[in-house]
KOLPA-272535 format. One record per atom (N, C-alpha, C): z negated, x negated, y. Coordinates in pm, whole numbers, plus 50000, padded with zeros to 5 digits. Layout:
! KOLPA-272535
ZXY...
! end
This chain:
! KOLPA-272535
369804600265931370724593366037369914589366159370294574566201369574571066315370154575266442369304582266532369904586566670369464576366793368294571766799367804566966925366634557266894366654545166946365614534866954364984531267103363544534467119363184528667261361964520567223361884512967333360494503767336359574508567450358444510067400357404517067516356304506167506355464506567603354194497767640353114506767669351844499767674350804505767731350674505667885351584494567930351774490768088353054493968128353094495268264354514496468289355734486868261356904493668209357784483768160358424473568233358204474768422358604464368470357884451468490356504452768403355614439968380356324428368285357314434068226358354425368142359114415468235359114418668358359704407368450358964397168471357874398068477356674387768470356724378468350356724388268207356794377068114357904368668114359264373268166360574365768182360254352768267359544356468371359314346968483358504337768407357164340768340356394330968305357384321168192358144328368083358754321268002359964308668081360384314368190361254304668268360524293568354359594297268408358724285968488357924277968380357424282268251357044272468164357934262568088359074267068069360304258468009360784247868120361094254068236361154244468367360384234568382359084237868402358064227168415358084216468281358334221068187358164212768070359244203368046360624206368098361754199868067362274193968182361914198368302362364193468427362584179368456361444172468432361224157068465360874149668327361294151268222360914145768086361524131968083360864121668083361404110568096362144107167948361394109767838362034107567715363094112967650363834125267756365074130267694366114127067852366004112667896366824110968009368384104867936368134097567798369584097067755370094106367658369354118467654369824132867570370874137067647371704141867569373004149467655372214162867697372854167867828372334181067863372134190867820373184195867726373284208067644371784207767527371674196367479370354195367399368914197167446369054191467590367784195667690367724212967700368954216367740369024228467766368674238367634369054236867538368734242367384367394239867404366794230667404365124231167359364324238067478364894237967594364164246567683364434260167670365574264567633366014278567595364994283967484364904275567383363964280067274362584283167339361964271167431360684273667458360664285167555361704288767634361694300767716361484316067652362244313567529362324325867415360874327867395360454318067336359164319367260357724323867349357934317567469357004320867584357054335667604358154338167647358884352367697358104360867568358704361767471358154368167361356734372167374356004359767330354604361667338354014369267446354474365067542353904374167678354194386567663355234392467608355764404767602354784413167514354544405767403353704410767304352274413667334351854407567447350574409067529350514425667579351894430467613351764442567681351534455067569351264450067449351244459067331352324469067324353824461767302354884470267272354874479467166355514491467179355854500867069357294502867055357724501766931359144507266919358964522366850359804526866932359744541166893361254547766841361534551866709362744554966655362844569366625364184575366651364334589966635365304589866514364864597166407365734601266289366044615766310367384617466225367524628566176367534628366044366864638365967366714637065839367134650265775367994650565676368404660165630367964663365471367684676065472366964679265351367634690965256368204685465180369194695965074368524705565028368864714464984368164730564944367684723664786366744728764746366074727664614366374736764543367354736464418367664745864313366394744464205365634753764187364664752064036365524760363928365304756063827365794760763690364464760763600364174773963562363024774563486363164781563349363104773963235363504780163093362204782463016362474794563007361504801662878361474791062760360644787362730360584779662613359574782262497359504798762471358534805762383359304808962264358784810162157359304811262023360024825562020359714835962105360344848362070361844847362124362354833962185363584832862202364544834762083363964829661967364814828061851364774837461748363934847661790363664857761690364764870861693365824863661686367014874961697367904867061627369244875661629370334870061566371424859261603371014857361759371494846161790370994836061816370154831861716369174817161742369884806961734371144803961641371944794361663372604791861778372904803061832373624801061976372474793562079371434797262066370244792562176369904780162135369804776362023369734761561959370714749462029372004756862023373134746662036373894749362177374844760162177375474762562262375114767362401374084774762387373454776762514372794764662576372314753362515371624742262581372764736662651374244734362569375114725462647375654732162792375424747962794376144752362891374974751462992373594752962965372554751463060372594737363149373084727363056373194714063094374584712063185375634719663181376524721163249376284728963396375604737963400375224745963502374294734063600373364725963535372754721463603373414706463669374414703463572375354692763670376194696963774376594707863764377424714863848376444715863997375534718763972374464721164101374004707864158373914697764046373514685464123374334677864236375744682164200376694675864303376204679164469375724693764482375634696664617373874698464658373294701064530371694703964545370864692464485369684695164527368634689464459368164698564322368064693064204367774703864118366664697964034365404708664030364474707763954364424714363823364164707063734364034718063577362614718263525362154728463469360974730263421361224736863320360154738463215360194748263118358694755663120358754765263046357404774263074357084783462933355704782362907355304789862813354034796762842352984792362811351644793662867351274788563001351844773463042352054767763159353274762363188353314759963317354924753963346354654737863326355954731963267355954715563250357104712163319357124705363360358414696363426359134687963309360634691363334361534683163234362274695163181363164689663083364074697263020364274697262888362904694662813362614695362673362644708262607363354714362561363484728762523363534729662361362434734062296362274734762151361824748862116361654757462202361174770462156360054772162083358964763362130357964763362050356524769362112356744774562204355344777862270355124792262210353874792862213353084806362146352514816462238352864812762387352374824462467353164824162590353714834762628354584835262753353794839162890353764834962967352994837863114353804834363204354814845263245355844844763370355114845963497354024852763526353304852463644352814839263679352244831663584351814818263587352724811363661353834810463585355134800363621355534805563745355514815663792355934819963930354664813864048353624816063992352394811764087352334795164102352674788964000352714772463971354104769964071355294773464065356484772764125356124774264265355764784864311355314788964470354364774464505353344774164454352414762264499353084749064489353704745764403354384731864400355664731064509356374739764563357584740064632357154747164782355694748664823355404751764930355754744265042356334750665159357154743365278358074735265223358884736565127359824730765063361244740465095362444732665101363534741065134364114745765015363444756064951363924758664810365274772064815366304767064776367674774664782367384785764684367144785064563367184797964459366364790364354365744802464258365164797964141366024804964008366534797563930367244803463810366204803063706365944815563669364864820363563365634823863410365804815663315366214820363183365014823763079365034836763059363764840662980364594855262917363844857262796364184872362733363174881062802362384879062896361834889962962360364893662922360054887262796358864891462710357934886462769356654889762822355604883262873354444889262789353354881262720352124884262679350964877762730350944873762849349784870062914350144870263060349244873963161349174871963255349504887963347350114890163457350204901263541352054901363528352284911663575354004918063556354504904763703355404898063665355924889663779356694896463915356934907463866357834916063961356754917464111355584916564080354394919364212353834906264258354804895264244354214884664265354774880964406353874878764512353984877864660354444863764698354304854664632354234841964652355774833764679356744842964605358024836564619358844842364721359604832764803360054836264937361664830864887362164830564770363684824564786364234834964693365754834864669366284845064546366314841164438366094848464325365664845364194367054848264117367784841464033368994845363950368504842963810368724855663752368004855163593369204854963501368804846963378369604845063301368894853363180369754867663130369024873763031369344870562878368444860662829368474857362713367914868562590368184864862488367144874062362368324888662337367654895662256368574907762210367684918762239368304928462297367694941862368367914951762226368684950362132368704959962006367434957661920366994970161886365954972661785366354967061652365474959961610365944951761475365034957061372365354956561230364284959261127363244948561146362164954361114360794947061124359484954361115358764948561036357424958561006356444945561095355744950661181354784944161280353504944561253352654938161238351114941661243350674935461366350574944361457350834942061612349264938861643348234946161609346734940761633345744941961560344704937061558343524939061473342264935561586341624948061587340404948361714339254947061623338144936961658337184934161588336074931561652334714928961618333864921561673333844908461630333534897261721333684883961657332524881561588331244888961599330234887061572329454899561475328764899661389327954907661361326884903761260326014916561235324634909861158324474914061024323964905660923323794909160822323124920660763324084929860678323614941760618324054952660728325014949360849325454958560895326704964960880327044973760895328794976860870329494976560997330614969260985331284966861085332914971261105333204977161209334584983661183335914971861221336954971961145338364966761199339544976561207339894976761337340884985161376342194978161361342924983861288344384980361233345544986061322346394980261387347384986561452348854978561404349774985261375351024979161308352054992061345353484988061319354544996661351355744993161267356465002361230357804995861157359115001061249359894993861234360864995261339362404995761234362985004761256364435007461162364325007461000362955011560983362705008760822362595022960750363355032060821363425047760745363585045160630362935053660536363105058360392362585042060304361895037560375361195022760301359825027160317358905016160227357505018660204356935005960245355775005360304354924992860307353274996560270352844984860244351554986460184350584976360258349244982860327348604977860415347474973460319347034956860324346104953860213345064944160301343964944660301342904935860343341924930060209341964917360245341214909960132340214899660201339174897260097337874886760163337854879460038337704864960067337724857359970338464860659817339564862759840340574866859727340324878359672339344887459722339104901459666339534909659754340284920759691340804934259770339824942359813339614945659921338644952959980339204967660040340464965360062341164978260116342544978260098343154989360034344684990860024345345004360084346495005660110346855020160169348225016260165349255027460114350535027660098351185037360216352325033760276352655043560378354195045260340354875057360349356275059460344356645060460497357835054460518358175054760664359325063560672358925074060776359795085860767360375087460904360085078061017360425076761151361095062061171362355063461262362855051061318361765040561352360565046561434359685040561486358345043261420357995037461327356755043561241355385034861280354565043361305353275036661389352195039461287351525029661256350575025061148349095025161255348225030961238346855029561293345645033061194344965024061137343815027061078342255018761100341375024261078339825021061137338945018961006338825008360959338225004160808336934998560846336165002560773334574998260793334494989360644333614979560693333384967260588331774962960615331104960860505329644953760507329614941660523328624935460598328414923160615327274917960495328134911160422327084908360288326654895160273327294885760373326974868860354327004861860494325814856360511325914847060630326894836060660327484836360779328544828560797329544831960834330664822760899331984827460934332784834060798333244846260798333814853360677335114853360704336194852860615337544852760634338214864060564338884873960667339474886260615340834881260655341974885260535343104885160560343874898960556344724902860642345284915260645346694915760653347204921760569348874921860574349414932660548350694936360591351614945060534352784938960471353104947960356354164941260288355584941760332356324932160297357584928460368358534936860296359594940960364361084950960315362164935860322363184941560265364284931760271364874934360424365444921460465366354924160587365444923160725364324921460709363454919160856363724910360912363744908461075363844898061151362984887861113361914890661113360644879361125359474885861011359404873960936358054877460817356464874060863356754865260982355764858261035354744869761057355214879661141354354891961220353834901461101354024899360972353464907860874351824907160849351454895160865350284891660806349384885160934347884890160939347074883461061345374878860968344614867461023343634863160987342554866961068341434872761016340354874461081339354868161058338504863961143337094855861114336284861461188335194866961110333814872461190332474865261156331914862861224330554855261205329674863161200328824862961066327814873461034326404863661040325604867661136324434862361186323214870561107322094863661083320894869161043320164879661160320284877761272319644886961389320144880361524319754886361623320474882961752319224880561822319164873561926318244866662008318074879062131316764876962193316444888762295316264881562445316974884962544316714881062662316064890562761315034889062845314504893962928314814892063086315324902563134315704899563284314184909163360313644901663443312534906563520313074907963664313164918563725313734917763847312554923063950312394918464100311324924064175311904935464233313304941064236313684951264275315204953364216315584966364214317084966464155318014959564245318884952764193319954944264231321154943164138322474944364182323694940064110323394930064043323044918364084323394906064002322314909563866321534915463848320784920863710321954928263620322874936363659323704943663613324924931563558325244923763626326364913763625325934907063508324464901463493323824891463423323974900063282323484911563282323414918363154324874920763092325864925963151327214925963095327514913563070327324900163119328024887563074327084881662958325824884962960325274878762845325674888562719325834900962738326084910062629327374909862569328254900262640329634900862602329604894362451328584886162478328214876662318327104885662245327844889262147326974898462066325584893061995325664878662005324554873761954323034873962067323224882762163322204883362284322104900362286320774902062288320504916662359319754914262463319814921862563319384921162710318344932662738317244931262758316344939162830315784938362980316104947163062316174947163210314554954663273313914947963326312494957263370312414949363510311644960863582310904955363726309574949763672309314939263761307994933063741306804942363767307084951263828305784960163846305674969463708306734970563648306534978863524306344972163397306424958263389306664952363277305184948163212304984951363101303854953063024303224937162975304104925763006303664912262978303784909162837304584918362740304634912862613306094902962590305784892962602307244882462623307404872762458306774877262392306474869562253307974871862179308794884962202309974887862140311194880762196310904873862304312114869262386312244852762355313494848962370313694837162361314234828062517314424840562613314744831962734314034845962841313634843462945313404853763054313814848763175314884856563247315454855463368314474863063489314154856363582313474860063682314104862063799314584872963849315274875263968314374878564099314164867664175313334868564322311834865564253311374858964342310014854964334309084860564455308254869564444307564877364531306654869164583306174872764703304774864564775303304869864675303684879364605302324884964552302644884764384302434871464317302764872664160301734878564077302534889263994301684897263898301224887863808299894892663732299684885163613300494886563494301264894363484302614892763378303394882563428303754880163545305054872263603304294859563550302914858063603302324845063557302124841263443302054848063344302204844363190303274840363180304414845463215305794840263160306054827763234305494822863333305644810763411304844800563310303744803463268302914795263221303404795163069304044802163005304234802762894305274790162855305644786662728306564780262684308064785062659307854797762688309264804962666310534797062805311574797962759312764791362872312664803762981312814797163086313104803463215314064801563285314764810363350315934810163427315374817863585315284810163704314724816563834316004817363906316184831663969317154832164054316694837364203316674829064332315954828964426317004839364525316614843064633317444851564735316484856564822316974867764898315984874265025314784876664994314594880364892313524887764836312364878164781312924864764798311864852364723311144848564872309874846064839308724841064915308794824264893309634819064999309734802464955308554795964933307594797565046306494792965053305384793464902305594806264857305144810064723305654800464617307174801464623308074794964520307664781764503307584774764643307104759764644306014757764577305054766464581303814763864561303644764964385304494768464306304794766764169304974753964127305664746264181306334734564153307054732864038308264741564043309084742263919309974733363915310204723364016311114711264017311974709464122312204719464230312884719964320312144724164431311834717264549311384723564671312144723064772311874732364841312934739164962312164740465077312144729765168311164729165296311824732165398311224735765532311644739165650312684751265630312414759065548313144770165535313264781165670312134783065695311674793165777312454806765785312514808665634313164822265607314504829165649315464817265675316554817965690317474812665551318934820265583319584820565464321024813965513321654808465417323284801865455324234812465344325384811765384326344815265307326934803565232326644802765095326744790265018328054793864902329104784664907330014783064813329684774964697330054773764570329754768764474330624754264460330214743964405331024732364388330624725964241331374725164150330924720364018330614705264041329394700963990328914686263995329904676963902329704665163940330364655463830329324651563726329664647363592328904643963521327624650563469327654661863460326944671463416326714672563265325354665463212325414663063067325234673962958324584685363021323824692962917324884702862840325964706762898327074714962792328474712762890329194716362838330834712662898331354729462924332184727963028332584741663088334514737863084335114746563066336554744063042337114745563182338164737563169339044735163286339224744363374339604759663309339974767663362338714776563440337554775163395336454780063433335864773163549335974760663573335614749763665336484751863794337964754363734338994756563854338664770963927338034782663838337574793963930336294792564007335414786263917334024784564010334334778264160335114768864155335324764564276336104771064394336524783964341337114790964459336254806564437335144805564388334434818064374333604821864525333594833264552333224835964699331454831664726331144831064851330034828264885328644835564838327704831564801326464837164774325384833864908324234840364899323274839965001322024829764911321874820164994320744811564959319814806765051318394803165052317634794665155318184783965224318304786365338318544772465441317214764865436317384747965400316004740265412316554726665369315594719365357315874706065292315314705465155316394704965055316234703964939315714691364886314694693564763314274678964737313954680664562314574674064483314454674064363312884665864301312214672264263310864665964247310704659664097311514663964024311304659263872312894656263812312994650463715314544647963669315364658763638316144665263742316884676963729318384674263697318984683863648320494681163598321264691163679321914687063768322634694463849323854700563798324194713363791325504718363767326594721663850325694731263972326494733464050325764728864198326334722364322326274719564413326754729964531325954729764654326294741664745327144732264835328224742964899328934735664990329034749865107328714744165240328644751665341329734750965426330124760865449331664760565513332704751365462333064741265504333794731665435333204719065415331694718765441331014706965376330364706565264330684697065161329764698865038328734689465044327634694465003326334690065008325794687464880324634676764878324114673664755322954683164722322744696364803321804704764757321914713264633321404711364520321694721264415321654736364415322724741364375322934757064361322394759364215322504752464126322314755363992321684742963925320584743163884320024730763851318814734363717319014722763617318314724663501317214716663474316074719663389314964708863375314624708163230314144698463180313604700563053312144691163043311304698263044310084689563088308984695162955308414684262880307214688662791307974698662670309044699062630309484709062570310134719962600309754722762730309914735362793311604735162877312424744362860313644744062933313644752963045314294749663176314144758463273315614757563372315744768863436316874764563527316544772763659317234769063775317344776663925318494778463943318924788963993319874794064085319484796664234319634790864320319214790664459319754800964535320464809764491320904820464573321194831664478321134845164567321634856064493322984863264562323384870964468324964875964499325764870664402325454866364264326324859964163327334873364118327004883164152327644897564099329134895264165329254887264306330674887064356331354880764280330704869364194331564856764138332284867564007331644877263941332084882963833333284891963899333164902164009334184909264076335254899164097335014886364168336164880464213336854873164106336424872363976336864865963848337824878563798337244888763814338354899863760339184904463852339094902963982340254904664083341434896364062341044882764032342094871564020342494871963860341614871663795342364869863639342394882263544342084892463591341954905763539341184904863400339794896163418339154893363285337704889263375336694888063282335484877863321335324865663269336044862163197336244851263102335534838063183335704834963284335094823363365333864826563410333124840063461331864839963512331204841063364331744847063243330894850863127330564835063070331614825963069331214815463025330474810563097330514806263237329284802263299327964806563254327854820063270326274825863213326074824463092327144826162992326684822562853326414812662813327054799162854326664786562833325094782062890324904788963006323544785463053322444793662991322714804662922322054809262816321844804362704322794801762649322814796062531321954783162513322174772862643321504762462655319954764062680319774774662747318364776262763317294784262655318284790762579317484798762476317554792062350318274782362310318194776562197316964764062200316164764562100315044755562052315624742562068314674732662104315164719962100315324713761980316274707361939316614703561799316234687461796314994685261723314694674761690315234664161603316454668161536317354659161434318004646761496317824635661438318454623461500320094623261513320704630861448321874632161434322674643661452323404647361575323714662561599325234661261610325984668861580327624672861592327754688961687328554687661789328654699461883330144701461891330354716761864331894719061839331584734461870332954740961879333044757161906333224761961757332924773261751333254778561605334744784061602335604788861727336834794661724337734785161802338954782361779339844776761849341224785261828342184784961934343534787061924344454776361861345394781261801346424769861729346984757761846346954766461985347414757362093346374747962185345304750362136344014742562181343864729162120343114721062165342654707562121341344705862063341104702061942340054704361898339014692461947338114698062008336944686262043335664686861987334994674861976333804673561900332804663161978331644665862008330784656362074329534654061954329204640061986328044637961895327174627061962325584631261906324684624561972324134619161858323364606561902322574597861780321454590861866320174597161792318804590761859318184581361771317464569561833316524560261763315204568061731314534558961683313364562761650312044568761773312774562061860312134567862010312694579162041313584585762005314264594962040315194590162181315724579962175316554576362286317854576962255318874577962330320544580762289320784567262248321464565362153322124552762108323704555762092324554544662097325894546962028326614535961981325364525961952326154515261825326714517161705326144523661632326774527061484328124537961496329044532761399330084539161408330174554261341330664565861386330764579161336332224583761300332124587061138333164590861092333054604661062334224613361068334144625761058335464631560949335294639160877336344642460753336294657660797337724666960826338094676760811338804682960711338394692160649338914699360526339434711560542340574715360534341444728160554340954734660411341074747360456340794758360363341834756360232343024751360288344254750260187344314737460097343504728460163343404716760057343654701960155344384702360278344574692560347343434685660405343334672060427342364667760468342654656360588341694654660678342064649560801340784639860850341154627360875340034617460894339934611461019338904611561113338894606761239337454597861263337564589861370336524581961385336004584661528334934587561559334524591561687334754579961787335054585161953335274571362043333844572162125333194559562136332024559462222332094565562363331204571562441331104571862568330024562862653329504565462733328224555562812327094554562714326634567162656325574568262581325834576162434326864585462442326864592462304328244590862255328934600262188330234598462116331304613762152332364610162153333644621662157334424620962111335334629662025336394629261954337294639661988338344637362001339634647762056340504648461923340464658161841341274656861707342554662161728342884666161850344434672361881344474684561845345734686861805346264704061766346374701261630345674711061537345914711061407346304726361360346894726561248347504739861201346374749861182346844762161208345904772861208344984772461069343774778161052343014779660928341884779260959340934777660840339724776260829339204761460766338524756860868338004743460848336514740160810336244729760750334594724060708335224711560740333954706060831333674692760872332814684660803332734672960775331364664260737331554650060817330314649260896330404640260990329244626060900329474616060926328624608060869328414595560955326934588860945326794578161040325444570260942325614559560971324344549360910323564545061029322494546361027321374541061124320184531961061320434520561078319414513560989319704513360843318854514960751319234514660635319354530660584319384541660684319494554660641320784559760656321444571260577322584577760603322104592360654323034594560745322744606960814324124614360787324054626960776325304635960751324904649460790326374654460882326114666360941327314674160908327054686760846328304695460812328584708460905329774713860909329874725760953331194732060937331344743661001332574751760976333374754161135334554756661136335264762361255336724767461209337074778361286338314781361257339414781961374340744780061324341704777261441342644791261404342424799261500343554812661474344914807161528345814814161459347384816261480347434824061612348604819661716348774827961805350354833161735350144848361728351284856761663352034863761814351404861661935351984870362035353104873462054354024859362028355474862762050356304869661950355674870361824356264876961724356004892061717355154894961796354664910161788355714918761854356724910661955357544919462021358794909162006359914916561955361394908461931362414914162020362064923462069362924933962168363064925062300364274920862354364184913562499363984925762604363494922062728363344932862824364144925762928365294931062929366204928463020365834936863155365394948363143365194954463266364174947963360363124941563308362394932863360363064923363443363934917163348364864905063441365824910563580366214921363550366784927963627366374934963790365054936363751364004939063857363854930563941363294914663883363084907663938364334898864036365494898663967366724897364035366874906664174366784917464154366884927064264365774925064355364374924164336363634922764408363774910264483364004898564435364074886464511365524884064542366364892864584367834890764616368914882164543368504880464422369584875364315370254884964235370564879764131371624886664026371164883963877371544891063794371094888663663372454884863582372464875863491373574870763410373534867863268374564874863192374134869663042374604856663031373974851062921373964837962885375304830562915376484837762841377524833362845378294832462973377764837663098378274838863194377554829663300376664822063263375694812763343376624803763425377624800863411378214795763490378764798763638378554812463635378904818063755377634819063854376694815363801375544812663897375834802563989376254791863964376604779664058377614785964177378424791364137379194797664247378554809164346377934816764266376974828064359376154819964472375414806664406374594799164506375634792664600376794787064579377194781164666377724789564802377974804964744378354814864852377614818864937376194818664905375354823564949374844812965091375264820465202375244816965330373484809465370372684817265332371194813665319370774801665265371664796465165371314784465103371854773165171371144769065266371744758565314370654745965368371404731865405370534720465427369684723965573368454716865561367664717965679367724703865751367854702065869367964688965963366474686466028365834680066009364274675666051364614664566152364244664666302363934656966362362614646966350362624634966322361854625766270361304617666368360104612566402359884600766510358924592766410359274579166460358584566966385358204558066489356834557366522356294549866600355494536766548355954524966584355384511566539355094500366622354264494166617353674482866716354594472666674355344467666766356214459066765355844444466681354624440166737353904431266687353644430766522353734443866458353544444066329354784445066237355994441866310357164440966241357294426466168357644424366058357724409366004358714402766072359904408266116360954398966164360574392266314359554396866393359234390666480358484379266451357914379566355356734368566328357754357166262358894359266199359894349266159360694343466290361234351766387361594348166501361094337366603359704341966578358974330266644358774319066577358564319466453358504305866370359544297566395360724305766382362114298166400362324291866521361934298366618362094292266776361184282266786359924285066719359124272466767359394258766677359964260366530360394251066434361604244766494362504251466558363704244966601363504234766715362684239766816362074234466908361474218266865360354221366768359844210766732360484200266677361384205166580362424193066518363154186566628363934192866724364484186266790363874177766897362604179566925361664169566969361324158466898360954162166807360624152166687361624141366671362864148366639363944139466625364144129566739363854135266837364324126966977363274117767030362134117966939361114109066996359854116167113360104128867104358994134567211357554136567145357374135367020356344137366946355994124266869
! end
């Protein structure tokens, strides 16, 4: 609503009187004794004089730099958010037909009734929040806390009237949403699903190591339960390559019968081994999907050894050891430099924490060897001694001063990739302590992390890698990375982001350089909701990256299905996104022709089924009740969801907000001023021309 319009200038407004006088004097002098217009009627002369008067007056007024100030009243209607649980657990009950049909009609009716008064935004959620109302109950994970967090961020500082949360209350990822502190508006919940216990045999969990070593025994812990199956029997079976390795039968004598077995197996073959674990079904189960799980365990010949040499005890050392050993392919040995015996032959990577002023012969031996090395600088590092080693990064003018440094992930890092979630977490990690100074890369370094000092992102490396004469090395220019591991757990309740950063670093540095001309890179394990990614590199005889020839790849599923793809070219290499594929065990065969020679690369990977939604089929309406009570709303059954519209309409706290908004524009920037001037000038010119003045 428009309230007021004012014109203001950089000069006193009474200066406009001079603009009017200037226009009047100019027009008077121009038309006072014009001989050519003696025969014209007086009204025509006065019209031309008026056009000239207006033109000159307006031009003169524009020289005063006038502004037009407009005052508006802006009304913001309340936003009503509808967040619909789109996970597959919604359909694991006797009312699945209702939720596919009648429920969707009622939800649309609720949305339509609210749109008459409010701005309505609709979302669906599973693992992530998605805008729109496409509901197919296909999501394999439910993360309520993430949905709350994303909604809180999206509608920060907006006039949100209420959130309508439609869910069965079952979540299998993230924290309890009741403890979310970012929501500041009422939540009305729609209690979907069925709270009654239904007949079902569930293979809930299989706990096992991802890696083991040839000849070792490894355990698989199996957890299951039988609900409402009294007086029936079920049989636990474990098979490998079609061979039955373990079987045990259970007589179910309780309404809720718990199965817990810990079984040992022998690692007899190298490679990824597939084990199928199943509980036999009985008639009348609500779901048969949750009776079977596939387990994939990679069997290796041996593990790689990593040595951490520290100048003194430090929490970074413990953080590194815990993260590296989260990957069972690595074993970490920690030693103080003063106690190290100098035997480095058994190690594929040495991590040097701090470089003292007096370098011992054993530490010098490490630096001079061809073993990959990762250096971590800090308060105990003698910067002048470090610079004298010529490790690839020089730090001048340090004067032993240190900065609080925040990490920022650098763009276009080529050596390995980090997941989007890890990058997001790294960019909010707490500060570490690194030397102040002028940083200079002396050789061709690959920067993974840059330094951010306060709010300023710099080009100074925080984490950089080098490849020189067959030796790989890396430098972390600050100490205190243990804080990153702690922060990762505080925010995410796990160490995945920090562990991925450290393990990708260790993997790159410890792997011996591959001299093959054709290379394929992919993960060994994916979940069924993840896109399958491949990278490829092709080298000519001079070991220069090229990407002219076409690379094809065939994926063979264990069941017999075959998928064919062609790689896309990047600036120097190749990339392929194969999309989302069904769960299973896959072999791949990639082919390329370089000159007259054919190159072939083969490998394996697995796609794990996500069965989290089928592990629990009992709706948690108590959670929905708790959410509604905490945030000032109310819980409704699906058939009464129409009452939510009335509850929102009668809530006096849900109201429109009126903002007063000022708009300030230069008058000369308004297009209509230009057209007014052109019109006045054109009319006067036309009349003068027509009457012989030009």
